[in-house]
N, C-alpha and C positions, 0 to 999 in steps of 0.2 A: 696711379698715373702710369700709362704706357708710353715709353719713349725709347726710340732706337733699339727695339727688340729687348728692352728691359722693363720689368714691372716694379714700380716703386710703391711702397706702402708706408704711410707715416707710422713711425714707432709708437707715437702717442695713441694710435688706434688699434694696436695689436692686443688681442685678448688671449690667444693661445697659439702654441707652436706644437704641431703633431709630427712626429717622425714615423714614416711608413717603412717597415722592414719585413722580410719574409718570415722571421720568427722573433720571439722575445727570448733573449739570452743576456748574459752579463755584458757582453761586448756591445750589443745593440741598445741596451739600457743606458750604457755610458755614452753612446753616440747621441741618443735622444737627449740626455742631460746636457751634452755639449752644445747641441743646437739650441736648446732652450736658454742655456747660459749666454750664448752669443746674442740672442735677441733681448734677453733681460738686461744685458749690460749696455744696450743702446741708451743714449740720453733721451729721457722723456721729461716732459714738463706739463704742468697744468696751470692755466691762467684763470683769473676771475671770470664769471659768466654774467654778462648784463641780461637782466630780465625786465619786464614791463614795470615792476615796482621798485626794484633795487638791484644792486650788483651783488651777486652771490659769490661767496668765497670760492677759490680754486678747489676743484674736486681732488681728494686724496688719490694718489696713484695706486692702482690695485696691482697685485702680483700677477704676472703673466703665467697662465697655466702651461705646463709642459706635459707632453704625453707621447705614447707610442701605440701604433696600430700594426698588428701583424696577423698572419694567417694561423700560425701555430706557436707553441712554446717548446723550448729545447728540453726542459726538465720533464722526466717521466711522470711526476706528480703534478705537472702543469703549474698554474699560478698558485696552487696550494702548497708548493714545495718551499721548504725553508730556504733553499738557495735563492729563490725569487725574492722573498722578503729581505734576505741578507743583502742581495745586490742593491735593492732600493735603500736600505738603511745605511749602507756603506757610502752612499753619495751625500746624504745630509742636506738639509736646508734648500737653498735655491736651485741646486742642481738636480734634485729628485723629481722624476716624472710624477705628476699628480694624478693622471688618468691614463687608462689604456685598455686595450682589448686584444685578445688572441681569438680569432674567429672560431677555431676548433676547440677552444677552452673557455675560460671565464673572462670577464671584464673586471677591472679594478679601479678603485678610487682611494686616493690618499689625501684626506682632508687637511686643510691648513689648520694648525692648532693656534698659530699666532703669526702675525706679519710684522709686528713691531717689538723690539728694535730689529729683529732679524726673522726672516721667514723660517718657520719650523712646521713640521707636519705632525698630524695627530694619527688616529687609528687608520689602519688599512682595511678597506671593505672589498669583498668580492661579490660578483653577481651570484644569485642563489643557485644557478645551474648553468651548464654549458649551453643548453637550449635557451635562446633569447639573449645571449650575452651581447650581441651587437645592439639590440634594442635597449638593453640595460645601459650599455656604454653611451649610446646616443642620448637617452633621456638624462642620464647623469651629467654628461658634458653640457647639454642645454641648460640644466639647472645650475651648474657651476658658472656658466657664462651669464645667465640671467642674474645670479647673485652679485656679479661684478657691476651690474647697472650700465649706464651709458658711459661712453668714453669721455675722458677729460676734454675740456675746451682746448683747442689747438692754438698755439701761439704762432699765428701766421707771420708775424714780423720776424720771428726767428728763421723761418724758411725763406722769407723774402731776402733777408740779409745774406744768406748763402749765395744767392744769385749774383750779388756784387763781387764775390770772390771769383766768379767765372767771367767777369766782364760783360754781364748781360743786362746792364742797366739801360734804360731807355729814357732819352730826354724828350720832353714835349715843349714845343715853342709856343 
């Protein structure tokens, strides 16, 4: 929704947060983690979904993907550097960027090992070569998004209730 030069997106419908930076380094990985954390901390909810035959239970909320996109990598060994994997591992859990690409280097994917009771990550994968890393990143991101499925059903009453806090209720005679 666009209103007064601001764009609003329902937190319930966010699938991924990507940070775009000039290079991938420890500082920018932390910045990407902070952006993802700020969106992941937003209150999201799922409500039951009425269908033609029955009411389906509320969809389980999925973890929002966090990632980073950059032109290059700070480390001389690129994303294959131990310093890169150390920077990811240092963040742990929900703060860790899950996907990323350095256009002059490789793309990476850090799979979710588990989401319950806490988000943890599994193995780190890199694109097979620097050539085609953007395509590898894109296809990997699309696969990860597809795996999340459709967004949860929105609780429109929750959003409507917020309007009352701004005195925007309308009376009809």
